[in-house]
N, CA, C and O atoms as a Tinker XYZ file with bonds, in Angstrom:
   204  protein
     1  N    -55.998000   68.951000   -2.680000    73     2
     2  CA   -57.161000   67.863000   -1.360000    64     1     3
     3  C    -57.141000   69.219000   -0.420000    63     2     4     5
     4  O    -56.252000   69.905000    0.085000    81     3
     5  N    -58.500000   69.247000   -0.444000    73     3     6
     6  CA   -59.218000   70.127000    0.771000    64     5     7
     7  C    -58.643000   69.750000    2.091000    63     6     8     9
     8  O    -58.307000   70.622000    2.893000    81     7
     9  N    -58.520000   68.492000    2.341000    73     7    10
    10  CA   -58.971000   68.425000    4.086000    64     9    11
    11  C    -56.894000   68.913000    4.660000    63    10    12    13
    12  O    -56.508000   69.484000    5.680000    81    11
    13  N    -56.188000   68.436000    3.633000    73    11    14
    14  CA   -54.726000   69.440000    3.622000    64    13    15
    15  C    -54.948000   70.842000    3.533000    63    14    16    17
    16  O    -53.810000   71.310000    3.518000    81    15
    17  N    -55.593000   71.587000    3.479000    73    15    18
    18  CA   -56.358000   73.445000    3.180000    64    17    19
    19  C    -56.400000   73.199000    4.367000    63    18    20    21
    20  O    -55.468000   73.500000    5.113000    81    19
    21  N    -57.754000   72.459000    4.880000    73    19    22
    22  CA   -58.178000   72.833000    6.268000    64    21    23
    23  C    -57.620000   72.659000    7.300000    63    22    24    25
    24  O    -57.741000   73.456000    8.231000    81    23
    25  N    -56.747000   71.375000    7.378000    73    23    26
    26  CA   -55.885000   71.468000    7.874000    64    25    27
    27  C    -55.008000   72.329000    8.037000    63    26    28    29
    28  O    -54.613000   72.457000    9.196000    81    27
    29  N    -54.515000   73.035000    7.194000    73    27    30
    30  CA   -53.663000   74.033000    7.335000    64    29    31
    31  C    -53.636000   75.079000    7.487000    63    30    32    33
    32  O    -52.837000   76.012000    7.405000    81    31
    33  N    -55.017000   74.821000    7.835000    73    31    34
    34  CA   -56.179000   76.490000    8.185000    64    33    35
    35  C    -56.024000   76.314000    9.930000    63    34    36    37
    36  O    -55.344000   77.119000   10.566000    81    35
    37  N    -56.599000   75.392000   10.466000    73    35    38
    38  CA   -56.147000   75.094000   11.531000    64    37    39
    39  C    -55.213000   75.019000   12.369000    63    38    40    41
    40  O    -55.559000   75.039000   13.550000    81    39
    41  N    -53.549000   74.895000   12.016000    73    39    42
    42  CA   -52.834000   74.536000   11.586000    64    41    43
    43  C    -52.364000   76.315000   12.480000    63    42    44    45
    44  O    -51.816000   76.608000   13.542000    81    43
    45  N    -52.965000   77.121000   11.303000    73    43    46
    46  CA   -52.100000   77.886000   11.334000    64    45    47
    47  C    -52.632000   78.766000   12.464000    63    46    48    49
    48  O    -51.966000   79.570000   13.116000    81    47
    49  N    -54.365000   78.400000   12.641000    73    47    50
    50  CA   -54.554000   79.475000   13.997000    64    49    51
    51  C    -54.704000   78.777000   14.898000    63    50    52    53
    52  O    -55.853000   78.613000   15.309000    81    51
    53  N    -53.722000   78.181000   15.469000    73    51    54
    54  CA   -53.291000   77.066000   16.422000    64    53    55
    55  C    -54.317000   76.346000   16.722000    63    54    56    57
    56  O    -54.306000   76.087000   17.925000    81    55
    57  N    -55.168000   75.920000   16.195000    73    55    58
    58  CA   -55.677000   74.631000   16.779000    64    57    59
    59  C    -55.174000   73.128000   16.793000    63    58    60    61
    60  O    -55.655000   72.545000   15.821000    81    59
    61  N    -54.680000   72.621000   17.264000    73    59    62
    62  CA   -52.608000   72.078000   17.031000    64    61    63
    63  C    -54.500000   69.978000   16.762000    63    62    64    65
    64  O    -54.326000   68.907000   16.179000    81    63
    65  N    -55.592000   70.406000   17.396000    73    63    66
    66  CA   -55.835000   69.796000   17.762000    64    65    67
    67  C    -56.783000   69.168000   16.169000    63    66    68    69
    68  O    -56.733000   67.985000   15.831000    81    67
    69  N    -57.045000   69.521000   15.910000    73    67    70
    70  CA   -58.259000   69.911000   15.112000    64    69    71
    71  C    -57.192000   69.545000   13.965000    63    70    72    73
    72  O    -56.742000   68.413000   13.789000    81    71
    73  N    -56.800000   70.894000   13.075000    73    71    74
    74  CA   -55.198000   69.910000   13.107000    64    73    75
    75  C    -54.398000   69.198000   12.458000    63    74    76    77
    76  O    -53.825000   69.256000   11.370000    81    75
    77  N    -54.503000   67.992000   13.971000    73    75    78
    78  CA   -53.924000   66.458000   13.447000    64    77    79
    79  C    -55.002000   65.533000   13.113000    63    78    80    81
    80  O    -54.909000   64.431000   12.573000    81    79
    81  N    -55.555000   65.863000   13.328000    73    79    82
    82  CA   -57.551000   65.092000   13.331000    64    81    83
    83  C    -57.060000   65.312000   11.364000    63    82    84    85
    84  O    -56.488000   64.433000   10.719000    81    83
    85  N    -57.407000   66.430000   10.905000    73    83    86
    86  CA   -57.581000   66.487000    9.275000    64    85    87
    87  C    -56.119000   66.442000    8.738000    63    86    88    89
    88  O    -55.914000   67.141000    7.746000    81    87
    89  N    -54.966000   65.659000    9.288000    73    87    90
    90  CA   -54.071000   65.841000    8.957000    64    89    91
    91  C    -54.027000   64.214000    8.656000    63    90    92    93
    92  O    -53.979000   63.732000    7.524000    81    91
    93  N    -54.056000   63.364000   10.054000    73    91    94
    94  CA   -54.461000   61.841000   10.274000    64    93    95
    95  C    -55.394000   61.462000    8.693000    63    94    96    97
    96  O    -55.213000   60.551000    7.885000    81    95
    97  N    -56.422000   62.595000    8.706000    73    95    98
    98  CA   -57.376000   61.841000    7.359000    64    97    99
    99  C    -55.788000   61.667000    6.017000    63    98   100   101
   100  O    -55.406000   60.805000    5.225000    81    99
   101  N    -55.434000   62.728000    6.347000    73    99   102
   102  CA   -54.738000   62.642000    4.963000    64   101   103
   103  C    -53.259000   61.550000    4.956000    63   102   104   105
   104  O    -52.595000   60.954000    4.108000    81   103
   105  N    -53.255000   61.669000    5.924000    73   103   106
   106  CA   -52.465000   59.997000    5.883000    64   105   107
   107  C    -52.733000   58.624000    5.593000    63   106   108   109
   108  O    -52.157000   57.693000    5.031000    81   107
   109  N    -53.969000   58.864000    6.262000    73   107   110
   110  CA   -55.022000   56.696000    5.624000    64   109   111
   111  C    -55.140000   57.723000    4.208000    63   110   112   113
   112  O    -54.689000   56.927000    3.385000    81   111
   113  N    -55.412000   58.800000    3.521000    73   111   114
   114  CA   -56.196000   58.886000    2.045000    64   113   115
   115  C    -55.160000   58.530000    1.108000    63   114   116   117
   116  O    -55.134000   57.661000    0.236000    81   115
   117  N    -54.094000   59.606000    1.569000    73   115   118
   118  CA   -53.068000   59.584000    0.910000    64   117   119
   119  C    -50.826000   59.353000    1.031000    63   118   120   121
   120  O    -49.711000   59.838000    0.838000    81   119
   121  N    -52.058000   57.674000    1.727000    73   119   122
   122  CA   -50.143000   57.479000    2.938000    64   121   123
   123  C    -48.677000   57.762000    1.932000    63   122   124   125
   124  O    -47.741000   58.369000    2.452000    81   123
   125  N    -48.568000   57.283000    0.491000    73   123   126
   126  CA   -47.448000   57.676000   -0.045000    64   125   127
   127  C    -47.598000   58.988000   -0.861000    63   126   128   129
   128  O    -46.685000   59.467000   -1.533000    81   127
   129  N    -48.496000   59.375000   -0.771000    73   127   130
   130  CA   -48.584000   60.459000   -1.890000    64   129   131
   131  C    -47.658000   61.585000   -0.801000    63   130   132   133
   132  O    -47.243000   61.459000    0.351000    81   131
   133  N    -47.581000   62.876000   -1.969000    73   131   134
   134  CA   -47.264000   64.287000   -1.432000    64   133   135
   135  C    -47.759000   64.888000   -1.056000    63   134   136   137
   136  O    -47.168000   65.942000   -0.817000    81   135
   137  N    -49.507000   64.802000   -0.583000    73   135   138
   138  CA   -50.207000   65.387000    1.146000    64   137   139
   139  C    -50.042000   64.647000    1.743000    63   138   140   141
   140  O    -50.322000   65.052000    2.871000    81   139
   141  N    -49.445000   62.799000    1.815000    73   139   142
   142  CA   -49.447000   62.109000    3.313000    64   141   143
   143  C    -48.474000   62.246000    3.242000    63   142   144   145
   144  O    -48.540000   62.187000    4.469000    81   143
   145  N    -47.189000   62.434000    2.979000    73   143   146
   146  CA   -45.855000   62.645000    2.770000    64   145   147
   147  C    -45.647000   64.484000    3.186000    63   146   148   149
   148  O    -44.514000   64.908000    3.412000    81   147
   149  N    -46.693000   65.286000    3.231000    73   147   150
   150  CA   -45.759000   66.479000    3.523000    64   149   151
   151  C    -46.723000   66.423000    5.530000    63   150   152   153
   152  O    -46.155000   66.951000    6.486000    81   151
   153  N    -47.990000   65.772000    5.674000    73   151   154
   154  CA   -49.279000   65.811000    6.491000    64   153   155
   155  C    -47.903000   64.607000    7.862000    63   154   156   157
   156  O    -48.038000   64.425000    9.072000    81   155
   157  N    -47.272000   64.316000    7.330000    73   155   158
   158  CA   -46.557000   63.141000    8.759000    64   157   159
   159  C    -45.657000   63.466000    8.405000    63   158   160   161
   160  O    -44.897000   62.522000    8.191000    81   159
   161  N    -45.034000   64.914000    8.076000    73   159   162
   162  CA   -44.248000   65.930000    8.424000    64   161   163
   163  C    -44.629000   66.893000    9.984000    63   162   164   165
   164  O    -44.057000   67.322000   10.987000    81   163
   165  N    -45.845000   66.857000    9.411000    73   163   166
   166  CA   -46.056000   68.230000   10.528000    64   165   167
   167  C    -47.319000   67.290000   11.393000    63   166   168   169
   168  O    -48.084000   68.006000   12.040000    81   167
   169  N    -47.576000   65.892000   11.454000    73   167   170
   170  CA   -47.252000   65.273000   12.430000    64   169   171
   171  C    -46.603000   64.815000   13.331000    63   170   172   173
   172  O    -46.886000   64.623000   14.513000    81   171
   173  N    -45.284000   64.548000   12.485000    73   171   174
   174  CA   -44.258000   64.417000   13.434000    64   173   175
   175  C    -43.860000   65.710000   14.528000    63   174   176   177
   176  O    -43.633000   65.668000   15.737000    81   175
   177  N    -43.885000   67.232000   13.260000    73   175   178
   178  CA   -43.438000   67.820000   14.729000    64   177   179
   179  C    -43.982000   68.658000   15.004000    63   178   180   181
   180  O    -43.373000   69.714000   15.178000    81   179
   181  N    -46.205000   68.559000   15.275000    73   179   182
   182  CA   -46.618000   68.113000   16.268000    64   181   183
   183  C    -46.395000   67.075000   17.532000    63   182   184   185
   184  O    -46.491000   67.558000   18.660000    81   183
   185  N    -46.149000   65.899000   17.415000    73   183   186
   186  CA   -45.611000   65.605000   17.807000    64   185   187
   187  C    -44.489000   66.118000   19.150000    63   186   188   189
   188  O    -44.474000   66.387000   20.351000    81   187
   189  N    -43.854000   66.044000   18.261000    73   187   190
   190  CA   -42.662000   67.079000   19.480000    64   189   191
   191  C    -42.690000   68.092000   19.967000    63   190   192   193
   192  O    -41.775000   68.506000   20.680000    81   191
   193  N    -44.015000   68.909000   19.638000    73   191   194
   194  CA   -44.248000   70.259000   20.306000    64   193   195
   195  C    -44.954000   69.764000   21.324000    63   194   196   197
   196  O    -45.231000   70.586000   22.197000    81   195
   197  N    -45.568000   67.983000   21.577000    73   195   198
   198  CA   -46.355000   68.149000   22.716000    64   197   199
   199  C    -47.881000   67.599000   22.261000    63   198   200   201
   200  O    -48.665000   67.000000   22.996000    81   199
   201  N    -48.050000   67.897000   21.113000    73   199   202
   202  CA   -49.451000   67.934000   20.367000    64   201   203
   203  C    -49.947000   66.342000   20.369000    63   202   204
   204  O    -51.020000   66.029000   19.853000    81   203
C-alpha cells in the first residue's frame, strides 16, 4: 500500500504529524488487515510519545 510507504518515510524523517495523517488513512482503508494493524501499532506509539 502506497500510503504505508509514505507514512513510514515521514515517520523516519521525524515528521510525525504527516506520518500520523497517513497512518490514520491506512486504518480507515484497511482496518483489520496487516497494514491497518501495523498502522494502529505505530499510532499508539506516537500517542505514547505525545503526538
